[in-house]
C-alpha positions in Angstrom: 129.3 197.1 38.8 126.9 194.1 38.9 124.3 195.7 41.2 122.1 198.6 40.2 121.4 199.7 43.7 123.4 202.6 44.8 126.5 201.6 46.9 125.3 203.7 49.8 122.0 202.0 49.8 123.8 198.7 49.6 125.7 199.6 52.8 122.6 200.9 54.5 120.7 197.7 53.9 123.4 195.1 54.1 127.1 195.7 54.4 127.1 198.3 57.2 123.8 197.3 58.9 124.1 195.4 62.1 121.8 193.9 64.8 121.6 196.7 67.4 121.8 195.9 71.1 121.4 199.5 72.5 119.2 202.3 71.3 118.8 206.0 71.9 115.6 207.3 73.5 114.4 208.9 70.3 110.9 207.5 69.6 109.9 205.4 66.6 106.7 207.0 65.2 103.6 205.4 63.8 104.3 207.1 60.5 107.7 205.4 60.3 106.3 202.0 61.0 103.6 202.5 58.4 106.2 203.6 55.9 108.3 200.5 56.6 105.2 198.3 56.1 104.0 200.1 53.0 107.4 199.4 51.5 108.0 195.8 52.6 104.5 194.5 51.9 105.6 194.2 48.2 108.2 191.5 49.0 107.3 188.2 47.2 105.6 185.3 48.9 104.0 182.1 47.8 100.5 182.7 46.3 100.9 186.4 47.4 100.0 185.2 50.9 100.4 187.7 53.7 100.7 185.7 57.0 103.0 188.1 58.9 101.3 189.9 61.7 103.0 192.8 63.6 102.2 193.6 67.3 103.7 196.9 68.3 104.4 196.9 72.1 104.3 200.5 73.0 102.8 200.8 76.5 104.9 200.4 79.6 102.5 197.8 81.0 102.7 195.7 77.8 106.5 196.0 77.7 106.7 194.7 81.2 104.6 191.7 80.3 106.8 191.0 77.3 110.2 191.4 79.0 109.2 188.6 81.4 109.1 186.2 78.5 112.4 187.2 77.1 115.7 185.3 77.5 117.8 186.7 80.2 120.3 188.3 77.7 117.5 190.0 75.8 115.5 191.5 78.7 117.4 194.8 79.2 117.5 195.7 75.5 113.9 194.9 75.1 113.0 197.0 78.2 114.8 200.0 76.9 114.2 200.0 73.1 112.0 202.8 71.8 109.8 200.3 70.0 109.4 196.6 70.1 107.5 194.5 67.6 106.3 190.9 68.0 106.3 189.3 64.6 104.0 186.3 64.1 102.5 184.0 61.5 98.7 184.0 61.0 97.8 180.4 60.5 94.4 181.4 59.1 96.0 183.6 56.3 94.2 181.5 53.7 91.0 183.4 54.4 92.5 186.4 52.5 93.7 184.4 49.6 90.7 184.9 47.3 91.3 188.8 47.4 95.1 188.5 47.4 95.5 185.8 44.8 92.6 186.3 42.3 94.2 184.2 39.7 93.5 181.1 41.7 91.0 181.9 44.5 90.4 178.2 45.0 93.9 177.9 46.6 92.2 178.9 49.8 90.5 175.5 50.0 92.4 173.3 47.5 95.9 173.9 48.8 95.4 175.4 52.3 92.3 173.7 53.4 94.0 171.7 56.0 95.6 173.3 59.1 99.1 171.5 58.8 99.5 172.8 55.3 98.6 176.3 56.4 101.0 176.3 59.4 104.0 175.2 57.4 103.3 177.8 54.7 102.5 180.5 57.2 105.7 180.0 59.0 107.9 180.0 55.9 106.2 183.0 54.3 105.9 185.0 57.5 109.6 184.4 58.1 110.3 185.8 54.5 108.2 188.9 55.4 109.9 189.3 58.7 113.2 189.4 56.8 111.8 192.0 54.5 110.6 194.0 57.7 114.1 194.0 59.1 115.4 195.4 55.8 112.6 198.0 55.8 113.6 199.1 59.3 117.1 199.7 57.9 115.7 201.5 54.9 114.0 203.9 57.3 117.4 204.8 58.8 116.7 202.8 61.9 118.3 199.8 63.5 116.7 196.5 64.2 117.5 194.0 66.9 115.7 190.8 65.9 115.6 188.1 68.6 114.3 184.5 68.8 115.4 184.0 72.4 112.1 184.2 74.2 109.4 181.9 75.6 107.4 181.5 72.4 104.4 179.8 74.0 104.4 182.5 76.8 104.4 185.3 74.2 101.7 183.6 72.3 99.4 183.3 75.4 100.2 186.8 76.5 99.8 188.7 73.3 98.3 186.5 70.5 96.0 183.6 70.2 96.0 179.9 69.0 95.8 181.0 65.4 99.1 183.0 65.6 102.6 181.6 66.0 105.2 184.0 67.3 108.4 184.1 65.2 110.6 186.8 66.6 110.7 190.0 68.7 112.3 193.0 67.1 113.7 195.9 69.0 113.6 199.1 66.8 115.2 202.5 67.1 118.3 204.6 66.5 121.4 202.8 67.6 122.8 203.9 71.0 126.2 203.7 72.4 128.2 200.4 71.8 125.2 199.1 69.8 127.1 196.6 67.8 129.0 193.4 68.4 132.0 193.0 66.1 131.0 192.0 62.5 130.8 188.2 62.4 132.3 186.3 59.4 130.3 185.3 56.5 130.7 182.2 54.2 132.4 182.9 50.8 130.5 182.6 47.5 132.3 179.3 46.6 131.3 177.8 50.0 127.6 178.5 49.4 127.0 178.4 45.6 127.0 175.2 43.5 126.3 174.9 39.8 124.9 171.8 38.4 
């Protein structure tokens, strides 16, 4: 066995995990979300930056506002999921770097002083953190339904501000009936890995 992680955990996080399209009505608690974040916050990022921001959409009024910005095929599942999270990148993440990366506190100004440099780095590193978040949802025994099919500018204006870039909307809960599409194929090792 080349992996030290228990095979059941491998299945839970990767092999058996799928993007859920339906959910039960069982609620997702604040404690569950906090446990997910408290696990995934340790995932690596450049300069230990933490640009991911999570907006939990819990109220019926906020859910209605969000659904109107979702692509047609994503509206029903977003309307009925127990919890929906908007994951965004904070383009002003650099303000926290002196505390988060004390080995080089000057990175705040030296590397990330200009907005274009921050935006690129925020998008990349928040996307990494978003992937960790999805795996964390699975680690909590829940299913995630990540989606990028929505009006990004509409969601930004409705829920965020000019300093935040929406990346994805994630439906979260226990999988419901017919939650999964058939497992899609994956590329083989030899199709992906090159040795030089």
